[in-house]
C-alpha positions in Angstrom: 40.4 72.9 -31.7 38.0 72.4 -34.6 35.9 75.4 -35.6 32.3 74.6 -34.5 31.0 76.6 -37.4 32.7 74.3 -39.9 31.5 71.0 -38.7 29.3 70.6 -41.8 32.6 70.1 -43.7 33.4 66.9 -41.7 30.0 65.6 -40.9 27.8 64.8 -43.9 24.0 65.1 -43.9 22.5 61.8 -42.7 18.9 60.7 -42.2 18.0 58.1 -39.6 18.3 54.6 -40.8 15.5 53.3 -43.1 13.8 50.0 -42.8 15.0 48.0 -45.9 12.5 48.2 -48.7 11.9 44.4 -48.8 10.9 44.4 -45.2 8.9 47.6 -44.9 6.6 46.9 -47.9 5.4 43.8 -46.0 4.0 45.9 -43.1 2.6 49.2 -42.1 5.2 50.5 -39.6 7.1 53.8 -40.0 10.1 53.4 -42.3 12.5 55.7 -40.5 14.4 54.8 -37.3 15.8 57.2 -34.7 19.3 58.8 -34.2 21.2 57.7 -31.2 22.3 60.5 -28.9 25.7 60.9 -30.7 24.1 60.9 -34.1 21.4 63.4 -33.2 24.0 65.7 -31.7 26.3 65.5 -34.7 23.5 66.2 -37.1 22.3 69.2 -35.1 25.8 70.5 -34.9 25.8 71.0 -38.7 23.6 74.0 -38.3 25.4 77.2 -39.2 23.2 79.4 -36.9 22.6 81.9 -39.7 22.1 85.4 -38.7 18.8 85.6 -40.6 17.8 81.9 -40.7 16.0 81.1 -43.9 14.8 77.8 -42.5 12.8 79.7 -39.8 11.2 82.0 -42.3 10.3 79.3 -44.7 8.6 77.3 -42.0 4.9 78.2 -41.9 4.8 78.3 -38.1 8.2 80.0 -38.0 9.9 77.6 -35.6 13.0 78.7 -33.7 15.0 76.1 -35.6 18.6 77.1 -35.0 17.9 77.6 -31.3 16.4 74.2 -30.6 19.0 72.5 -32.8 21.7 73.9 -30.4 19.7 72.6 -27.4 19.4 69.2 -29.1 23.2 69.2 -29.8 23.8 69.8 -26.1 21.4 67.0 -25.1 19.0 69.5 -23.4 15.9 67.8 -24.8 13.3 69.1 -22.4 14.4 72.7 -23.1 14.5 72.0 -26.8 10.9 70.5 -26.6 9.7 73.5 -24.7 11.1 75.9 -27.3 9.8 73.8 -30.2 6.3 73.8 -28.6 6.2 77.6 -28.3 5.7 77.9 -32.0 4.4 74.4 -33.0 1.6 72.7 -31.1 2.2 69.4 -33.0 6.0 69.2 -33.6 6.3 65.4 -33.4 3.7 65.1 -36.1 5.0 67.9 -38.4 8.5 66.4 -38.1 7.1 63.2 -39.7 4.7 64.5 -42.3 5.9 68.0 -43.4 7.6 68.2 -46.8 10.8 69.6 -45.3 12.5 69.5 -48.7 10.1 72.2 -49.9 10.1 74.1 -46.6 12.8 74.4 -43.9 15.4 72.0 -45.3 14.9 73.4 -48.8 15.8 76.8 -47.5 18.7 75.7 -45.4 22.0 77.5 -46.4 23.7 74.1 -46.6 21.2 72.6 -49.0 23.2 73.9 -52.0 26.3 71.7 -52.0 26.6 70.2 -48.5 23.2 68.8 -47.8 20.6 70.5 -45.5 20.5 69.9 -41.8 18.1 67.0 -41.0 15.7 69.4 -39.4 12.5 67.3 -39.6 14.0 64.1 -38.1 15.5 66.1 -35.2 12.2 68.0 -34.6 10.2 64.8 -34.2 12.8 63.1 -32.0 13.1 66.1 -29.6 9.4 65.9 -28.7 9.2 62.1 -28.9 12.0 61.6 -26.4 11.0 64.6 -24.2 7.4 63.3 -23.8 8.7 59.8 -23.1 10.9 61.1 -20.3 8.1 63.1 -18.6 8.2 66.5 -20.2 4.8 68.3 -20.6 3.9 71.7 -21.9 3.4 74.4 -19.3 -0.2 75.3 -18.7 -1.5 78.5 -17.0 -4.1 78.2 -14.1 -7.7 77.6 -15.3 -9.5 80.8 -16.2 -12.9 80.7 -14.6 -16.0 81.4 -16.6 -14.5 81.0 -20.1 -15.3 78.1 -22.4 -14.5 77.5 -26.0 -15.7 74.8 -28.3 -13.6 73.4 -31.1 -15.3 71.6 -33.9 -13.0 69.2 -35.7 -10.1 67.3 -34.1 -7.8 67.6 -37.1 -4.5 69.5 -37.0 -6.1 73.0 -37.0 -8.5 72.0 -34.2 -5.8 70.3 -32.1 -3.5 73.3 -32.5 -6.2 75.7 -31.5 -7.1 73.6 -28.5 -3.5 73.4 -27.4 -3.0 77.1 -27.4 -6.3 77.7 -25.5 -5.5 75.1 -22.9 -2.0 76.6 -22.4 -3.7 79.9 -21.4 -6.0 78.0 -19.0 -9.2 78.3 -21.0 -11.6 75.5 -20.7 -11.7 73.8 -24.1 -14.0 71.1 -25.5 -13.3 69.4 -28.9 -16.0 67.8 -30.9 -15.5 65.4 -33.7 -17.7 63.0 -35.7 -15.0 60.3 -35.7 -14.3 57.9 -32.8 -10.6 59.0 -32.6 -8.9 62.4 -32.8 -6.6 63.5 -35.6 -8.9 63.8 -38.6 -6.7 63.0 -41.6 -3.7 62.6 -39.3 -5.4 59.4 -38.1 -7.6 58.3 -41.0 -5.9 59.8 -44.1 -2.2 59.6 -43.6 -1.0 56.0 -43.7 0.8 54.6 -40.6 4.0 54.1 -42.5 4.3 57.9 -42.4 2.6 58.6 -39.1 2.2 55.8 -36.5 -1.2 56.2 -34.9 0.3 55.7 -31.4 1.9 59.2 -32.0 -1.5 60.8 -32.3 -2.8 58.9 -29.3 0.2 60.2 -27.2 -0.7 63.7 -28.3 -4.3 63.1 -27.2 -3.2 62.1 -23.7 -1.0 65.2 -23.5 -3.9 67.4 -24.5 -6.2 65.7 -22.0 -3.5 66.2 -19.3 -3.6 69.9 -20.3 -7.3 70.0 -19.6 -8.8 69.5 -23.1 -12.0 67.5 -23.2 -12.8 65.4 -26.3 -16.4 64.5 -27.2 -16.0 62.1 -30.1 -18.6 60.4 -32.2 -20.6 63.7 -32.2 -21.4 65.3 -35.5 -22.3 69.0 -35.1 -25.5 69.7 -37.0 -26.7 66.1 -36.7 -26.2 65.0 -33.1 -25.9 68.5 -31.7 -27.1 71.8 -33.1 -24.4 74.4 -33.8 -26.7 77.0 -32.3 -26.4 75.1 -29.0 -22.7 75.5 -29.0 -23.0 79.2 -29.6 -25.3 79.4 -26.6 -23.1 77.4 -24.3 -19.6 78.6 -25.2 -18.0 82.0 -25.4 -16.5 81.2 -28.8 -16.4 78.4 -31.3 -13.5 77.4 -33.6 -14.2 75.5 -36.8 -11.6 73.2 -38.3 -13.7 71.1 -40.6 -11.1 70.3 -43.2 -11.8 69.5 -46.9 -13.3 66.1 -47.7 -15.1 66.6 -51.1 -13.0 65.0 -53.9 -12.0 66.7 -57.1 -12.7 64.2 -59.8 -11.4 66.1 -62.8 -14.6 65.5 -64.8 -13.1 62.4 -66.4 -15.5 60.2 -68.4 -15.7 56.8 -66.9 -15.3 57.7 -63.2 -18.6 55.8 -62.4 -17.1 52.4 -63.5 -16.5 49.7 -61.0 -12.8 49.7 -59.9 -12.5 53.5 -59.8 -11.9 54.7 -56.3 -11.4 58.1 -54.8 -8.3 58.6 -52.7 -9.8 59.5 -49.3 -12.3 56.6 -49.0 -9.4 54.3 -50.2 -7.0 55.6 -47.5 -9.6 55.9 -44.8 -10.9 52.4 -45.4 -7.4 51.0 -45.1 -6.7 52.7 -41.8 -10.1 51.7 -40.5 -9.2 48.0 -41.2 -5.8 48.4 -39.6 -7.4 50.0 -36.5 -10.3 47.5 -36.3 -12.9 50.2 -36.9 -16.0 48.7 -38.5 -18.0 51.9 -38.9 -17.2 54.2 -41.8 -15.5 53.6 -45.1 -14.9 49.9 -45.8 -11.6 48.4 -46.9 -10.8 48.6 -50.6 -8.3 45.8 -51.1 -6.2 46.2 -54.3 -4.3 42.9 -53.9 -3.3 41.5 -57.2 -4.6 44.5 -59.2 -3.0 46.6 -61.9 -3.3 49.9 -60.1 -3.1 53.3 -61.7 -3.0 56.3 -59.4 -3.8 59.7 -61.0 -2.3 62.7 -59.2 1.2 63.8 -58.2 0.6 65.3 -54.7 1.4 63.7 -51.3 -2.1 62.0 -51.2 -1.2 60.3 -54.5 2.1 59.1 -53.0 0.2 57.8 -50.0 -2.1 55.8 -52.4 0.9 54.5 -54.3 2.6 53.2 -51.2 -0.6 51.8 -49.7 -1.4 49.8 -52.8 2.1 48.4 -52.8 1.6 47.2 -49.2 -1.7 45.7 -50.1 0.0 43.5 -52.6 -1.0 45.1 -55.9 0.4 43.4 -58.9 1.7 46.7 -60.2 1.3 50.4 -59.3 1.7 53.2 -61.9 1.4 56.8 -61.1 0.5 59.2 -63.9 1.1 62.9 -63.6 0.4 65.6 -66.2 3.6 67.6 -65.6 7.2 66.6 -65.2 8.8 65.4 -62.0 10.3 68.8 -61.1 6.7 70.3 -61.1 5.2 67.7 -58.9 3.5 69.2 -55.8 4.3 66.3 -53.6 7.3 65.9 -51.3 10.5 64.8 -53.1 11.1 62.3 -50.3 7.7 60.7 -50.8 8.3 60.4 -54.5 11.6 58.7 -53.8 10.0 56.4 -51.3 7.4 55.5 -53.9 10.0 54.7 -56.5 12.1 52.7 -54.0 9.1 50.6 -53.2 8.3 49.7 -56.8 6.0 52.4 -58.1 6.4 53.2 -61.8 5.9 56.9 -62.7 4.6 58.2 -66.0 5.4 62.0 -66.2 3.9 64.4 -68.7 0.8 62.2 -69.1 -2.7 63.7 -69.0 -5.6 61.3 -68.3 -8.4 61.8 -70.8 -10.9 59.1 -69.8 -11.3 55.9 -67.9 -12.2 53.1 -70.2 -14.2 49.9 -69.7 -17.6 48.3 -70.0 -18.9 47.4 -66.6 -15.7 47.9 -64.8 -12.4 49.7 -65.5 -10.1 48.2 -68.1 -7.7 51.1 -68.7 -7.0 54.8 -68.7 -6.8 56.8 -71.9 -3.8 59.1 -71.5 -2.0 61.6 -73.7 1.5 63.0 -73.6 1.9 66.7 -72.6 4.4 69.5 -73.0 4.8 72.3 -70.5 3.7 75.8 -71.4 3.5 79.2 -69.7 2.9 79.4 -65.9 -0.7 79.2 -64.7 -2.4 81.4 -62.0 -0.4 79.6 -59.3 2.9 80.2 -61.1 3.3 76.6 -62.2 3.8 75.7 -65.8 0.6 74.6 -67.6 0.4 71.2 -69.2 -0.7 71.1 -72.9 -1.8 67.9 -74.6 0.3 66.9 -77.6 -2.1 66.1 -80.5 -1.9 62.4 -81.7 -0.1 61.2 -78.6 -2.9 59.2 -77.0 -2.4 55.7 -75.7 -4.2 53.3 -73.3 -2.7 52.4 -70.0 -4.1 49.0 -68.9 -5.6 49.0 -65.4 -8.2 47.1 -63.4 -8.1 49.6 -60.5 -7.8 53.4 -60.7 -7.4 55.7 -57.7 -8.2 59.4 -58.2 -6.0 61.7 -56.2 -6.6 65.1 -57.8 -7.2 66.9 -54.6 -10.0 68.0 -52.3 -12.3 71.0 -51.8 -14.5 72.2 -48.9 -18.0 70.8 -48.5 -19.4 73.3 -46.0 -22.5 72.3 -43.9 -25.7 74.1 -44.5 -25.7 75.6 -41.0 -22.5 77.5 -41.8 -24.4 80.1 -43.9 -27.4 80.0 -41.6 -25.2 81.3 -38.7 -23.8 84.2 -40.8 -20.5 82.6 -41.9 -19.8 83.7 -45.4 -18.1 81.4 -47.9 -16.4 81.8 -51.3 -17.8 80.3 -54.5 -15.8 77.1 -54.0 -17.0 76.7 -50.4 -14.1 78.1 -48.3 -15.1 79.9 -45.2 -14.2 83.6 -45.3 -12.3 85.0 -42.3 -10.8 88.4 -41.5 -13.2 90.2 -43.8 -14.4 93.8 -43.1 -17.1 92.4 -40.8 -14.5 90.5 -38.7 -12.4 92.2 -36.1 -9.5 89.8 -35.8 -7.6 87.2 -37.9 -9.5 84.0 -38.5 -12.7 85.5 -37.1 -15.8 85.1 -39.4 -18.6 87.5 -40.0 -20.3 85.9 -37.0 -18.1 87.4 -34.2 -18.4 84.2 -32.0 -17.2 81.9 -34.8 -13.6 81.5 -35.9 -12.3 79.1 -38.5 -8.9 77.9 -39.9 -7.1 75.2 -41.8 -8.2 73.6 -45.1 -11.8 74.8 -44.8 -10.4 78.4 -45.1 -7.4 78.1 -47.4 -8.3 75.0 -49.4 -6.6 71.6 -49.2 -3.0 72.3 -48.0 -0.3 71.1 -45.7 -0.7 69.9 -42.1 1.7 72.6 -40.9 -0.4 75.4 -42.5 -3.5 74.1 -40.7 -1.5 74.0 -37.4 -0.5 77.6 -38.0 -4.0 78.8 -38.6 -5.4 76.9 -35.6 -2.7 78.5 -33.4 -3.3 82.0 -34.7 -7.1 81.6 -34.4 -6.6 80.7 -30.8 -4.7 83.9 -30.3 -7.6 85.9 -31.7 -10.1 84.0 -29.5 -7.9 84.8 -26.5 -7.9 88.5 -27.4 -11.7 88.5 -27.6 -12.1 86.8 -24.2 -9.5 89.1 -22.7 -11.2 92.2 -24.1 -14.5 91.0 -22.7 -12.9 90.7 -19.3 -11.5 94.2 -19.6 -14.9 95.7 -20.5 -16.5 93.9 -17.6 -13.9 95.1 -15.2 -14.4 98.7 -16.4 
């Protein structure tokens, strides 16, 4: 009998089949297929079930990965989904959009030499298939007299709402958009995350008792003070939407676009949404994307599908130092994107509209404050990269509403909400004891999974507050 702990020797790592490049760039569908039952079981069986699983610790939500891999191997998908949901309120989404190569799979013991277990693909399939066959998260009976408002239906807000609903707490989610998801819906392109997946999660949350009030902007359509009067606690998951432009000369020229309006406008057009950011069509354009993160890769691949004449991505460090997922860089390359590494943009050139980007070669120096090697411009290495469309994907920062400070929520100099300070009693509680916050508006622009973690943990703090209030009342 074969040793079950040595199956990785006979079964190589395999991802689900990909849609061929020539086909997928003509449409907007997800590019990865699904394992069949045998393939899923074989890939799950490669897990070594390490005594101290590095994959679990590297995962921001600390998923019980080896445990649900074993359940998936045995075909017990409902149990696997239940276990997965204990730590991750949005597993089918994180399985699609997480940079597993930098997280769980990058920490897999088999990654060095044998190929990591395909954790992400199995994670999304567990929940996809379990939901399709009738599984739903377990929800406690409704707790009378307790109501929580969640502002922002992005990953942090949805994760918080999920945990509150599981404990039977009445939860109402407000969002200014007409659909839930935040950047899950409007920022991440459908070839990475089909919007039907987000809609399925909405139905699941509604079945759990969550109420969505969409098209409502707090502070405009409804005062934040009213929420504080009507609810026992409020969670804020407002995200980061203000673009970092790098201070480049020429950003005001026609043909220069910021990443989020570009991506959101494209999704709006695909979904038939007429309000909001309009479509920016780069068909036939020489496109230059500036930035090496996942948002930059999303812009690269969106421009390819729009029919751009060429797409070039310039990044100031080398490929090894790119912040984006290695998988997304590979997908960009496969789909025809040209990369220029060690190139620092200095200015955007043109008269009335963009004609090119002035770039210089760089060399890597000592690590910066984040531990990444700094990029230093090489004197005399300047050149012009022709372009008639430029997309800026340098990142995003918080843009806190005025009412945040008016209600006693402190912020940092760069606009991030301060939580768990001396004036706060619990994690993710602000200086206003009724207001909690999490996700990008607290930590700055980051991963979907870190926002999920913070929404989950903030819900735990809210539950403690409501439970403590009950205990005081009972005494």
